[in-house]
VOPAGU-2260 file (C-alpha; in pm, 1 decimal, decimal comma):
REM VOPAGU-2260
SITE   aa  ch    i         X         Y         Z
SITE  UNK   A    0   -3306,1   -1480,7     200,0
SITE  UNK   A    1   -3127,9   -1246,4     446,3
SITE  UNK   A    2   -2832,8   -1046,7     321,5
SITE  UNK   A    3   -2547,5    -924,5     538,4
SITE  UNK   A    4   -2225,1    -732,4     491,2
SITE  UNK   A    5   -1931,9    -857,7     696,3
SITE  UNK   A    6   -1636,6    -622,2     736,4
SITE  UNK   A    7   -1327,9    -771,1     900,8
SITE  UNK   A    8    -972,6    -669,7     976,7
SITE  UNK   A    9    -673,4    -778,5    1180,0
SITE  UNK   A   10    -348,3    -624,5    1283,6
SITE  UNK   A   11     -15,6    -701,2    1446,5
SITE  UNK   A   12     207,0    -449,2    1616,0
SITE  UNK   A   13     538,3    -590,7    1500,7
SITE  UNK   A   14     435,2    -856,7    1246,6
SITE  UNK   A   15     466,3   -1085,6    1427,1
SITE  UNK   A   16     375,2    -907,9    1746,6
SITE  UNK   A   17      80,2    -838,7    1976,2
SITE  UNK   A   18    -218,7    -895,9    1747,3
SITE  UNK   A   19    -594,1    -864,9    1742,0
SITE  UNK   A   20    -888,9    -870,8    1506,9
SITE  UNK   A   21   -1220,1    -695,1    1459,5
SITE  UNK   A   22   -1531,5    -786,1    1262,9
SITE  UNK   A   23   -1875,1    -634,5    1218,4
SITE  UNK   A   24   -2196,1    -759,6    1058,3
SITE  UNK   A   25   -2405,4    -488,3     892,2
SITE  UNK   A   26   -2760,0    -482,1     763,4
SITE  UNK   A   27   -2723,3    -359,2     402,7
SITE  UNK   A   28   -3078,7    -223,1     403,2
SITE  UNK   A   29   -3029,6      10,8     698,4
SITE  UNK   A   30   -2657,9      28,1     761,8
SITE  UNK   A   31   -2715,3     -76,2    1121,3
SITE  UNK   A   32   -2466,7    -285,2    1314,2
SITE  UNK   A   33   -2604,3    -632,2    1382,7
SITE  UNK   A   34   -2302,3    -783,2    1555,6
SITE  UNK   A   35   -1947,9    -693,3    1656,5
SITE  UNK   A   36   -1659,3    -925,3    1731,6
SITE  UNK   A   37   -1307,4    -843,5    1847,9
SITE  UNK   A   38   -1035,1   -1031,0    2029,7
SITE  UNK   A   39    -674,0    -998,9    2136,0
SITE  UNK   A   40    -498,6   -1316,6    2012,2
SITE  UNK   A   41    -147,7   -1277,6    2153,3
SITE  UNK   A   42     159,0   -1275,6    1928,8
SITE  UNK   A   43      72,4   -1337,5    1563,1
SITE  UNK   A   44     126,0   -1198,0    1212,6
SITE  UNK   A   45     -98,8    -953,8    1029,7
SITE  UNK   A   46    -221,1   -1230,0     798,5
SITE  UNK   A   47    -318,3   -1462,1    1083,0
SITE  UNK   A   48    -504,1   -1179,7    1257,1
SITE  UNK   A   49    -688,7   -1093,5     934,2
SITE  UNK   A   50    -799,9   -1451,5     886,5
SITE  UNK   A   51    -912,2   -1469,0    1249,2
SITE  UNK   A   52   -1122,0   -1156,0    1190,2
SITE  UNK   A   53   -1279,1   -1311,0     881,6
SITE  UNK   A   54   -1367,1   -1628,7    1073,5
SITE  UNK   A   55   -1521,8   -1430,7    1357,2
SITE  UNK   A   56   -1728,3   -1220,3    1115,5
SITE  UNK   A   57   -1857,5   -1522,7     924,6
SITE  UNK   A   58   -1947,7   -1699,8    1247,2
SITE  UNK   A   59   -2137,0   -1395,3    1367,9
SITE  UNK   A   60   -2330,3   -1384,7    1039,5
SITE  UNK   A   61   -2404,0   -1758,3    1064,6
SITE  UNK   A   62   -2538,7   -1711,8    1416,4
SITE  UNK   A   63   -2777,5   -1445,6    1290,5
SITE  UNK   A   64   -2900,0   -1643,9     988,0
SITE  UNK   A   65   -2735,9   -1964,1     856,4
SITE  UNK   A   66   -2903,2   -1914,9     516,1
SITE  UNK   A   67   -2784,4   -1555,2     468,4
SITE  UNK   A   68   -2610,5   -1426,8     156,1
SITE  UNK   A   69   -2295,9   -1258,3     283,3
SITE  UNK   A   70   -2068,1   -1003,9     119,9
SITE  UNK   A   71   -1729,8    -995,9     294,1
SITE  UNK   A   72   -1540,4    -669,5     259,9
SITE  UNK   A   73   -1175,2    -654,6     368,5
SITE  UNK   A   74    -874,8    -436,4     296,6
SITE  UNK   A   75    -650,0    -744,4     288,8
SITE  UNK   A   76    -587,5    -824,5     -76,9
SITE  UNK   A   77    -424,2   -1146,2      33,7
SITE  UNK   A   78    -727,1   -1284,0     219,1
SITE  UNK   A   79    -976,1   -1167,1     -44,2
SITE  UNK   A   80    -784,1   -1322,1    -333,1
SITE  UNK   A   81    -713,0   -1646,9    -150,0
SITE  UNK   A   82   -1070,5   -1694,7     -30,0
SITE  UNK   A   83   -1199,0   -1609,7    -378,0
SITE  UNK   A   84    -983,2   -1887,9    -518,3
SITE  UNK   A   85    -766,8   -1665,0    -735,4
SITE  UNK   A   86    -446,1   -1705,1    -534,5
SITE  UNK   A   87    -291,2   -2025,6    -410,1
SITE  UNK   A   88    -249,2   -2070,0     -36,2
SITE  UNK   A   89     104,5   -2188,8      30,2
SITE  UNK   A   90     180,7   -2071,0     383,1
SITE  UNK   A   91     117,6   -2349,2     638,8
SITE  UNK   A   92     -35,4   -2102,5     888,2
SITE  UNK   A   93    -287,4   -1979,6     632,8
SITE  UNK   A   94    -420,7   -2311,8     501,6
SITE  UNK   A   95    -608,6   -2427,4     815,2
SITE  UNK   A   96    -748,8   -2078,5     873,4
SITE  UNK   A   97    -878,8   -2053,8     516,7
SITE  UNK   A   98   -1030,0   -2401,8     545,7
SITE  UNK   A   99   -1198,3   -2306,1     871,9
SITE  UNK   A  100   -1345,9   -1991,0     717,1
SITE  UNK   A  101   -1471,6   -2183,4     413,3
SITE  UNK   A  102   -1668,6   -2429,9     629,7
SITE  UNK   A  103   -1876,6   -2172,1     817,2
SITE  UNK   A  104   -2117,0   -2093,3     532,3
SITE  UNK   A  105   -2172,7   -2261,1     194,7
SITE  UNK   A  106   -1943,5   -2116,6     -72,6
SITE  UNK   A  107   -2242,9   -2016,5    -285,5
SITE  UNK   A  108   -2360,2   -1781,8      -9,7
SITE  UNK   A  109   -2035,8   -1587,6      34,7
SITE  UNK   A  110   -1858,1   -1341,6    -195,1
SITE  UNK   A  111   -1549,5   -1133,8    -127,9
SITE  UNK   A  112   -1462,2    -776,4    -217,8
SITE  UNK   A  113   -1143,3    -578,6    -153,4
SITE  UNK   A  114   -1189,3    -226,1     -14,7
SITE  UNK   A  115    -934,7      45,4      66,4
SITE  UNK   A  116    -827,6      61,5     429,0
SITE  UNK   A  117   -1004,3     392,0     483,8
SITE  UNK   A  118   -1332,3     221,3     392,9
SITE  UNK   A  119   -1280,5     -42,6     662,6
SITE  UNK   A  120   -1267,7     187,6     964,3
SITE  UNK   A  121   -1519,5       3,3    1178,9
SITE  UNK   A  122   -1338,6    -330,5    1174,2
SITE  UNK   A  123    -999,2    -159,7    1194,6
SITE  UNK   A  124   -1107,9      30,9    1504,7
SITE  UNK   A  125   -1233,5    -288,2    1666,7
SITE  UNK   A  126    -902,7    -462,9    1596,4
SITE  UNK   A  127    -709,8    -177,4    1753,3
SITE  UNK   A  128    -940,5    -175,3    2054,8
SITE  UNK   A  129    -870,3    -546,2    2096,7
SITE  UNK   A  130    -494,1    -488,7    2079,3
SITE  UNK   A  131    -520,3    -199,1    2324,8
SITE  UNK   A  132    -715,2    -420,6    2564,2
SITE  UNK   A  133    -452,8    -693,2    2529,1
SITE  UNK   A  134    -182,0    -443,4    2617,2
SITE  UNK   A  135    -366,0    -381,7    2944,0
SITE  UNK   A  136    -391,8    -753,7    3010,9
SITE  UNK   A  137    -761,9    -767,4    2925,0
SITE  UNK   A  138    -990,4    -885,0    2647,6
SITE  UNK   A  139   -1209,2    -655,0    2440,9
SITE  UNK   A  140   -1562,4    -598,2    2569,4
SITE  UNK   A  141   -1850,5    -477,2    2349,3
SITE  UNK   A  142   -1960,0    -222,5    2606,2
SITE  UNK   A  143   -1626,5     -48,8    2576,1
SITE  UNK   A  144   -1629,1     -18,7    2199,5
SITE  UNK   A  145   -1600,8     325,7    2041,7
SITE  UNK   A  146   -1588,6     195,9    1684,2
SITE  UNK   A  147   -1744,9     408,5    1413,4
SITE  UNK   A  148   -1855,1     309,4    1067,9
SITE  UNK   A  149   -1981,3     454,5     743,5
SITE  UNK   A  150   -2351,0     371,1     708,0
SITE  UNK   A  151   -2390,3     529,7     365,8
SITE  UNK   A  152   -2207,8     249,5     178,1
SITE  UNK   A  153   -2410,5     -18,9     353,1
SITE  UNK   A  154   -2740,4     159,8     287,2
SITE  UNK   A  155   -2657,9     167,2     -81,9
SITE  UNK   A  156   -2663,8    -212,3     -79,7
SITE  UNK   A  157   -3041,3    -210,0     -27,0
SITE  UNK   A  158   -3094,4    -196,3    -405,5
SITE  UNK   A  159   -3331,4    -483,7    -496,0
SITE  UNK   A  160   -3183,9    -766,8    -707,0
SITE  UNK   A  161   -3198,2    -679,0   -1075,8
SITE  UNK   A  162   -3277,3   -1035,6   -1177,4
SITE  UNK   A  163   -3309,9   -1388,8   -1045,3
SITE  UNK   A  164   -3583,7   -1546,3    -840,0
SITE  UNK   A  165   -3616,6   -1487,3    -463,2
SITE  UNK   A  166   -3380,0   -1715,7    -279,2
SITE  UNK   A  167   -3125,2   -1731,5    -562,1
SITE  UNK   A  168   -2801,3   -1697,0    -365,4
SITE  UNK   A  169   -2586,7   -1617,2    -668,8
SITE  UNK   A  170   -2822,0   -1344,6    -790,6
SITE  UNK   A  171   -2847,5   -1194,8    -444,0
SITE  UNK   A  172   -2473,4   -1186,0    -401,6
SITE  UNK   A  173   -2432,9   -1030,6    -746,0
SITE  UNK   A  174   -2679,9    -757,1    -654,2
SITE  UNK   A  175   -2488,1    -683,4    -335,6
SITE  UNK   A  176   -2160,1    -660,0    -528,0
SITE  UNK   A  177   -2311,5    -437,0    -794,3
SITE  UNK   A  178   -2460,6    -202,2    -538,0
SITE  UNK   A  179   -2131,0    -175,9    -354,5
SITE  UNK   A  180   -1943,4     -97,6    -674,9
SITE  UNK   A  181   -2198,3     165,8    -773,3
SITE  UNK   A  182   -2194,5     333,4    -434,0
SITE  UNK   A  183   -1819,7     341,9    -381,7
SITE  UNK   A  184   -1666,6     685,3    -426,4
SITE  UNK   A  185   -1320,7     707,9    -583,6
SITE  UNK   A  186   -1080,2     686,1    -293,7
SITE  UNK   A  187    -707,1     679,0    -242,9
SITE  UNK   A  188    -557,1     332,6    -242,8
SITE  UNK   A  189    -388,9     187,3      62,1
SITE  UNK   A  190     -29,6     283,3     109,7
SITE  UNK   A  191     125,6     -56,1      58,5
SITE  UNK   A  192       9,7    -377,2     -99,0
SITE  UNK   A  193     -53,9    -681,7     114,9
SITE  UNK   A  194     250,9    -902,7     181,3
SITE  UNK   A  195     127,8   -1161,7     -71,3
SITE  UNK   A  196     267,6   -1473,5      93,0
SITE  UNK   A  197      83,3   -1680,4    -164,9
SITE  UNK   A  198     305,0   -1572,5    -451,3
SITE  UNK   A  199      95,5   -1538,3    -765,6
SITE  UNK   A  200    -267,5   -1514,7    -869,8
SITE  UNK   A  201    -406,8   -1834,5   -1019,8
SITE  UNK   A  202    -658,5   -1671,4   -1255,2
SITE  UNK   A  203    -660,9   -1360,8   -1468,9
SITE  UNK   A  204    -866,1   -1043,6   -1433,6
SITE  UNK   A  205   -1058,8   -1084,6   -1106,6
SITE  UNK   A  206   -1328,0    -825,4   -1050,0
SITE  UNK   A  207   -1288,6    -538,6    -807,4
SITE  UNK   A  208   -1539,5    -391,5    -568,9
SITE  UNK   A  209   -1441,3     -28,5    -607,6
SITE  UNK   A  210   -1603,4      46,9    -941,9
SITE  UNK   A  211   -1277,4     107,0   -1128,0
SITE  UNK   A  212   -1307,2    -177,9   -1378,4
SITE  UNK   A  213   -1084,2    -484,7   -1415,6
SITE  UNK   A  214    -845,1    -559,3   -1132,3
SITE  UNK   A  215    -565,1    -767,8   -1281,6
SITE  UNK   A  216    -439,5    -905,6    -953,9
SITE  UNK   A  217    -210,4    -754,9    -694,6
SITE  UNK   A  218       2,5    -470,6    -832,4
SITE  UNK   A  219     376,0    -430,7    -810,3
SITE  UNK   A  220     402,5    -159,0    -547,7
SITE  UNK   A  221     717,1      53,5    -542,2
SITE  UNK   A  222     762,1     222,6    -205,8
SITE  UNK   A  223     988,4     512,7    -293,6
SITE  UNK   A  224    1224,6     625,2     -19,7
SITE  UNK   A  225    1443,2     928,0     -67,2
SITE  UNK   A  226    1776,3     874,6     107,0
SITE  UNK   A  227    1855,2    1040,1     439,6
SITE  UNK   A  228    2038,7    1369,2     470,5
SITE  UNK   A  229    2400,6    1423,4     377,8
SITE  UNK   A  230    2609,5    1727,0     470,2
SITE  UNK   A  231    2492,6    1890,1     144,1
SITE  UNK   A  232    2118,7    1840,3     199,9
SITE  UNK   A  233    2047,3    2120,0     452,5
SITE  UNK   A  234    2248,8    2358,1     236,1
SITE  UNK   A  235    2026,6    2275,5     -64,9
SITE  UNK   A  236    2323,3    2211,5    -292,9
SITE  UNK   A  237    2303,0    2019,8    -620,3
SITE  UNK   A  238    2411,5    1666,9    -534,5
SITE  UNK   A  239    2379,2    1422,6    -820,6
SITE  UNK   A  240    2568,7    1128,1    -962,5
SITE  UNK   A  241    2854,3    1338,0   -1096,6
SITE  UNK   A  242    2974,7    1480,9    -767,2
SITE  UNK   A  243    3154,1    1358,9    -454,4
SITE  UNK   A  244    2910,5    1078,0    -362,4
SITE  UNK   A  245    2867,5    1194,0       0,8
SITE  UNK   A  246    2782,0     964,5     289,4
SITE  UNK   A  247    2488,6    1009,1     526,4
SITE  UNK   A  248    2532,3    1269,9     795,7
SITE  UNK   A  249    2452,9    1184,9    1161,1
SITE  UNK   A  250    2106,2    1328,8    1101,6
SITE  UNK   A  251    2070,6    1114,5     791,4
SITE  UNK   A  252    2162,6     800,2     982,9
SITE  UNK   A  253    1899,8     881,6    1244,2
SITE  UNK   A  254    1645,3     929,3     965,8
SITE  UNK   A  255    1738,3     594,1     812,0
SITE  UNK   A  256    1691,3     422,9    1147,4
SITE  UNK   A  257    1352,5     589,0    1194,0
SITE  UNK   A  258    1221,2     483,4     855,0
SITE  UNK   A  259    1355,3     132,5     914,2
SITE  UNK   A  260    1147,5     103,7    1231,3
SITE  UNK   A  261     837,9     240,1    1057,3
SITE  UNK   A  262     865,0      -4,0     768,6
SITE  UNK   A  263     932,3    -295,2    1002,5
SITE  UNK   A  264     612,0    -211,1    1189,0
SITE  UNK   A  265     415,0    -219,7     864,5
SITE  UNK   A  266     560,2    -555,1     769,7
SITE  UNK   A  267     475,1    -530,4     401,6
SITE  UNK   A  268     809,5    -473,7     224,2
SITE  UNK   A  269     933,2    -789,3      52,4
SITE  UNK   A  270    1245,7    -665,6    -126,8
SITE  UNK   A  271    1487,7    -372,6    -107,7
SITE  UNK   A  272    1643,7    -209,0    -414,1
SITE  UNK   A  273    1882,5      85,6    -407,2
SITE  UNK   A  274    2055,4     340,5    -624,0
SITE  UNK   A  275    2429,0     267,8    -646,2
SITE  UNK   A  276    2519,0     597,0    -477,6
SITE  UNK   A  277    2652,8     578,5    -123,7
SITE  UNK   A  278    2382,1     778,9      53,7
SITE  UNK   A  279    2115,5     548,2     -85,2
SITE  UNK   A  280    2308,7     230,0     -18,4
SITE  UNK   A  281    2357,3     334,2     345,0
SITE  UNK   A  282    1988,8     420,6     384,8
SITE  UNK   A  283    1882,1      98,3     215,8
SITE  UNK   A  284    2116,0    -112,6     427,8
SITE  UNK   A  285    1974,8      33,8     749,3
SITE  UNK   A  286    1624,8     -68,0     644,3
SITE  UNK   A  287    1728,5    -403,9     501,0
SITE  UNK   A  288    1913,3    -497,1     820,0
SITE  UNK   A  289    1599,1    -423,4    1022,1
SITE  UNK   A  290    1380,9    -624,7     783,5
SITE  UNK   A  291    1623,3    -912,3     736,9
SITE  UNK   A  292    1643,4    -860,5     360,8
SITE  UNK   A  293    1931,6    -821,6     112,8
SITE  UNK   A  294    1988,9    -503,1     -87,5
SITE  UNK   A  295    1988,6    -519,5    -467,2
SITE  UNK   A  296    2148,3    -238,7    -669,0
SITE  UNK   A  297    1972,4     -86,0    -970,2
SITE  UNK   A  298    2199,1     143,9   -1171,3
SITE  UNK   A  299    1906,6     319,8   -1334,3
SITE  UNK   A  300    1799,2     468,8   -1000,1
SITE  UNK   A  301    2097,8     700,3    -961,5
SITE  UNK   A  302    2042,4    1074,1    -934,5
SITE  UNK   A  303    2080,6    1314,8   -1226,9
SITE  UNK   A  304    2434,4    1409,4   -1320,9
SITE  UNK   A  305    2432,7    1784,7   -1262,8
SITE  UNK   A  306    2764,9    1844,0   -1440,3
SITE  UNK   A  307    2938,3    2168,1   -1340,7
SITE  UNK   A  308    2656,2    2246,5   -1098,1
SITE  UNK   A  309    2748,3    1968,5    -857,8
SITE  UNK   A  310    2799,8    2104,0    -507,2
SITE  UNK   A  311    2659,9    2449,0    -588,3
SITE  UNK   A  312    2345,3    2612,5    -455,2
SITE  UNK   A  313    2072,4    2729,0    -691,2
SITE  UNK   A  314    2176,7    3090,6    -632,0
SITE  UNK   A  315    2537,4    3011,5    -716,8
SITE  UNK   A  316    2436,4    2836,8   -1038,4
SITE  UNK   A  317    2216,4    3130,3   -1134,6
SITE  UNK   A  318    2505,0    3369,7   -1077,5
SITE  UNK   A  319    2759,2    3164,3   -1273,7
SITE  UNK   A  320    2551,4    3002,3   -1547,7
SITE  UNK   A  321    2234,2    3211,2   -1585,3
SITE  UNK   A  322    2158,6    3119,0   -1947,9
SITE  UNK   A  323    2217,2    2747,1   -1897,8
SITE  UNK   A  324    2002,7    2747,6   -1584,4
SITE  UNK   A  325    1715,6    2923,7   -1759,2
SITE  UNK   A  326    1731,9    2680,3   -2050,3
SITE  UNK   A  327    1722,6    2390,3   -1801,9
SITE  UNK   A  328    1417,3    2536,7   -1631,2
SITE  UNK   A  329    1244,3    2592,7   -1964,5
SITE  UNK   A  330    1302,6    2257,6   -2133,2
SITE  UNK   A  331    1343,3    1895,1   -2014,8
SITE  UNK   A  332    1582,6    1845,0   -2306,2
SITE  UNK   A  333    1833,4    2100,9   -2175,5
SITE  UNK   A  334    2125,5    1962,6   -1975,8
SITE  UNK   A  335    2320,4    2129,1   -1691,7
SITE  UNK   A  336    2648,4    2299,0   -1782,0
SITE  UNK   A  337    2948,3    2076,8   -1845,3
SITE  UNK   A  338    2792,7    1757,8   -1977,2
SITE  UNK   A  339    2525,6    1687,5   -1720,3
SITE  UNK   A  340    2204,0    1491,4   -1784,9
SITE  UNK   A  341    1881,2    1647,1   -1909,8
SITE  UNK   A  342    1551,4    1548,5   -1746,4
SITE  UNK   A  343    1457,0    1378,5   -2072,0
SITE  UNK   A  344    1762,2    1153,6   -2044,4
SITE  UNK   A  345    1692,6    1080,7   -1679,0
SITE  UNK   A  346    1331,0     997,7   -1761,0
SITE  UNK   A  347    1436,1     734,3   -2013,8
SITE  UNK   A  348    1679,9     580,6   -1767,9
SITE  UNK   A  349    1436,6     580,0   -1475,3
SITE  UNK   A  350    1153,2     446,2   -1692,1
SITE  UNK   A  351    1368,1     152,0   -1797,9
SITE  UNK   A  352    1458,4      82,1   -1433,0
SITE  UNK   A  353    1090,6     102,0   -1337,9
SITE  UNK   A  354     996,4    -148,0   -1607,3
SITE  UNK   A  355    1261,7    -391,3   -1488,3
SITE  UNK   A  356    1145,1    -365,4   -1129,2
SITE  UNK   A  357     775,7    -401,0   -1210,2
SITE  UNK   A  358     844,1    -704,6   -1428,0
SITE  UNK   A  359    1063,9    -870,1   -1166,4
SITE  UNK   A  360     833,6    -799,1    -871,9
SITE  UNK   A  361     478,8    -841,9   -1002,2
SITE  UNK   A  362     234,5    -861,7    -712,6
SITE  UNK   A  363     500,3    -768,3    -455,9
SITE  UNK   A  364     589,0    -463,2    -247,7
SITE  UNK   A  365     942,0    -333,8    -308,0
SITE  UNK   A  366    1127,3     -61,0    -122,5
SITE  UNK   A  367    1312,0     154,5    -376,0
SITE  UNK   A  368    1575,4     377,9    -217,9
SITE  UNK   A  369    1667,6     656,0    -455,3
SITE  UNK   A  370    1687,4    1033,1    -503,1
SITE  UNK   A  371    1474,5    1341,1    -561,8
SITE  UNK   A  372    1466,0    1332,5    -942,4
SITE  UNK   A  373    1392,0     959,5    -983,9
SITE  UNK   A  374    1111,8     970,8    -724,5
SITE  UNK   A  375     953,0    1278,6    -879,0
SITE  UNK   A  376     991,0    1128,5   -1225,8
SITE  UNK   A  377     813,2     806,8   -1127,2
SITE  UNK   A  378     530,3    1002,7    -967,0
SITE  UNK   A  379     504,6    1235,8   -1267,4
SITE  UNK   A  380     485,6     947,8   -1512,2
SITE  UNK   A  381     225,5     765,7   -1303,3
SITE  UNK   A  382       7,8    1077,9   -1299,3
SITE  UNK   A  383      64,6    1161,2   -1665,1
SITE  UNK   A  384     179,4    1506,6   -1554,7
SITE  UNK   A  385     395,5    1736,8   -1772,2
SITE  UNK   A  386     774,3    1767,8   -1717,4
SITE  UNK   A  387     738,8    2104,0   -1543,6
SITE  UNK   A  388     555,8    1929,6   -1259,1
SITE  UNK   A  389     897,9    1816,4   -1134,5
SITE  UNK   A  390     949,6    2167,8   -1004,1
SITE  UNK   A  391     615,3    2165,3    -821,9
SITE  UNK   A  392     666,0    1868,6    -587,9
SITE  UNK   A  393     817,2    1884,8    -241,2
SITE  UNK   A  394    1027,7    1582,7    -150,1
SITE  UNK   A  395    1196,5    1579,1     190,7
SITE  UNK   A  396    1495,8    1372,2     294,3
SITE  UNK   A  397    1394,4    1022,3     411,5
SITE  UNK   A  398    1037,5    1075,6     289,5
SITE  UNK   A  399     817,8     794,3     162,0
SITE  UNK   A  400     611,6     793,2    -156,5
SITE  UNK   A  401     443,5     496,7    -325,7
SITE  UNK   A  402     318,6     398,7    -670,6
SITE  UNK   A  403     131,0      78,6    -758,2
SITE  UNK   A  404     165,8     -66,6   -1108,5
SITE  UNK   A  405    -105,9    -298,1   -1243,9
SITE  UNK   A  406     -84,2    -564,4   -1513,1
SITE  UNK   A  407    -300,0    -360,3   -1752,3
SITE  UNK   A  408     -41,9     -80,2   -1756,1
SITE  UNK   A  409    -224,4     152,6   -1520,2
SITE  UNK   A  410     -50,0     310,9   -1221,3
SITE  UNK   A  411    -185,5     453,6    -897,8
SITE  UNK   A  412       1,2     709,2    -685,0
SITE  UNK   A  413     -63,9     603,6    -327,7
SITE  UNK   A  414     152,9     841,9    -130,2
SITE  UNK   A  415     381,6    1141,2    -173,1
SITE  UNK   A  416     639,7    1289,4      64,1
SITE  UNK   A  417     523,8    1122,2     385,2
SITE  UNK   A  418     753,6    1215,1     673,7
SITE  UNK   A  419     531,9    1106,2     964,3
SITE  UNK   A  420     791,3     848,0    1073,7
SITE  UNK   A  421    1044,2    1126,8    1136,6
SITE  UNK   A  422     832,0    1314,8    1388,9
C-alpha cells in the first residue's frame, strides 16, 4: 500500500484578506516531491485558506494512488484537531470544508499531525507564491515555483512498519507517525496559537507529532506586549506603579499603532488584557480598537512599585541609596527604598494573575499588555530560571514576547523581545 506525506498550508493577508493555499505530496521513502498544488482564492480567512490547502493536498494524493495511506502534516492546530475529531466544528464556513476533505480518502487511510510553522516551509512558500501571483492578477503556475522543503524529515519516514500485515492501513499510518515523531528535532514553537474558532477540544490528551509526549490540547497562549514609550522611557528612569502614571509619548503612540497593525495582520489574538496603569491601557486600547475587541483590566499585571526610586535613573539611585540598591540587586526579597515591592512580592502577584488568565482563556490566544518586570517574570517562571535572570533579559518598549501554557502544567517560551513590527 503506497504511503504519502501531505503538507498543506494557507494564509490570508488581512484575515480576511487576499488569501491563497499551498500543498505538497512527498514520498516518505525518498523525500521527493510527487505533486504540488497552490492557488490564489481571493478574499478569505486564514482558516478557510488552510482548509482549501488540505483539500488540494488530499486530492493530489488521491490522484496519485486512491489506496494510499496518507499522513497530513500542518501547522494549523485548528485544522489538525478538527479533522482528527478532537475539536468540534462550529463555524459555518468550516463545516462544509471539513466534510469535503473527509470525503476524499477513507478515514482509515488518513492521519493528522501538527508541526511547527518552520517545519512546513514548502507548503508555506507555495501559499505565499499563490498570494503573490494573485496580487499581480495571475494564478500560481508550477513552473514558477521556487518552493524549498526539508527532505530529511520525509526520508526518516521510510522506516518499515514495526508490526501489522502488509496492507494494514492503521499499522502503516502508525508507522508513519512513529517515524515522524522519532525524526523530529526539538524546535521552537510557533509564535501564536491558532485562532481556535471551534472553542474547546472534545477529547483529552491527543497525541503530538513532535516527539515531546502528551499534547493536552491547544495551550493558553499569552502574547506579552510591553507598553509603548513614555517620556521617562528613553531616559531609563524607574517608572513603576508608585510614581506619576505617565501617558504614552508621541513615539509611544506610534509604536502602539505599529504593533496594532502587526497583530491585526496575524489575526490570532482573541482577547486583550491590560495592566491598570495608563501607559498600558493606552497601548492596549490602540490594539483593541484595531482588532475590534474590548480591553479587560488585570490588577496583578501592574509594574513593580519602586518606592523612593520612582522617576530616578539607576545612577541617581546608586548615588542616593547605594546600600539599598546593592541589597535589591543581591536578593529578590529586598525591596526598593521607601516601601517599594520586592521581586519576590511581584512574582507572587504576577503568578496569581497568570493563573487567572490561563484558567479563563484555556486554548485561546490572549494579548497581555504589561510592563518590564511582569513580562520578564513570566518568561523566567516558564523557563525555570533563577531570579537573577531578570537582570539578563533585554525588553524594549512595544516589544512582543509569548508564552504558551499547557493543561499538564508545562509552559513553552515562544518569543522574547520581538521588535520587528517597529522597523
